[in-house]
C-alpha positions in Angstrom: 144.6 82.3 129.8 145.2 80.1 126.8 141.5 80.0 125.9 141.4 83.8 125.9 144.5 83.8 123.5 142.7 81.2 121.4 139.6 83.4 121.1 141.6 86.4 120.2 143.5 84.4 117.6 140.3 83.1 116.1 138.8 86.6 116.0 141.9 87.9 114.2 141.8 85.0 111.8 138.1 85.6 111.0 138.7 89.4 110.5 141.6 88.6 108.1 139.5 86.1 106.1 136.7 88.6 105.8 139.1 91.3 104.7 140.6 89.0 102.1 137.2 88.1 100.6 136.0 91.7 100.5 136.1 92.8 96.8 136.4 96.5 97.7 134.2 99.5 97.5 134.4 99.8 93.7 133.0 96.3 92.9 129.3 95.8 92.6 128.3 92.4 94.1 125.2 90.8 92.6 123.0 89.0 95.1 123.1 85.3 94.5 120.3 84.3 96.9 116.6 84.0 96.2 114.8 87.1 95.0 111.8 88.4 96.9 108.6 88.1 94.9 106.8 91.3 93.9 103.4 91.6 95.5 100.3 92.4 93.6 98.4 95.6 94.4 96.0 95.2 97.4 92.8 95.5 95.4 93.9 92.9 92.9 94.9 90.6 95.8 91.6 91.0 97.5 89.6 90.6 94.3 91.7 87.5 93.5 90.7 85.9 96.8 87.0 86.0 96.1 85.2 83.0 94.6 84.4 83.2 90.9 80.6 83.5 91.4 81.1 86.4 93.7 83.5 88.1 91.2 80.9 87.5 88.5 78.1 89.1 90.6 80.2 92.1 91.4 81.3 92.6 87.7 77.6 92.2 86.6 76.5 94.8 89.2 79.2 97.3 88.0 78.1 96.7 84.4 74.5 97.2 85.3 75.2 100.4 87.2 77.3 101.7 84.3 74.6 100.9 81.8 71.9 102.5 83.9 74.0 105.7 84.3 74.7 105.7 80.5 71.0 105.4 79.8 70.2 108.3 82.1 72.7 110.6 80.2 71.8 109.3 76.7 68.1 109.9 77.1 67.4 113.6 77.8 64.0 113.2 79.5 64.5 110.1 81.6 62.1 111.3 84.3 59.3 111.9 81.8 59.3 108.3 80.7 56.4 106.1 81.8 56.9 104.2 85.1 57.2 100.9 83.2 60.6 102.0 81.8 61.9 102.7 85.3 60.7 99.3 86.5 62.5 97.7 83.5 65.6 99.5 84.4 65.5 98.4 88.0 64.9 94.8 86.9 67.8 95.0 84.5 70.0 96.4 87.3 69.0 93.4 89.5 69.4 90.8 86.7 73.0 92.0 85.7 74.6 90.5 88.9 72.6 87.3 88.5 73.8 87.0 84.9 77.3 87.6 86.1 77.0 84.8 88.7 75.6 82.4 86.1 78.4 83.1 83.7 81.0 82.8 86.4 79.6 79.4 87.6 79.6 78.2 84.0 83.2 79.1 83.5 84.1 77.6 86.9 82.4 74.3 86.1 84.1 74.3 82.7 87.5 74.2 84.3 88.9 77.4 82.8 92.0 78.7 84.4 92.0 82.1 86.2 
């Protein structure tokens, strides 16, 4: 029976201590613990996980596609050009990722930070 009285006494003591430490509803309490880190957007996180030479290849490919699309809209009669021009365009589209990979590997070997 004394252990039950002791448990009740400890529960009352704990409740009284918590009530004494409570600043009340009008006081804003600032969290003192560690702050959670903000996450990057998913695409930025996924792109950041890729090796540099893959990033360079993807960026080169996107630049090549943008340039090819721009050339199509800038030149009115693209389809009337000789076939050699289309072959040059396809070769340029294929060389853009290679150039991106070469630049990325060069910067990676140079020790530049991300």
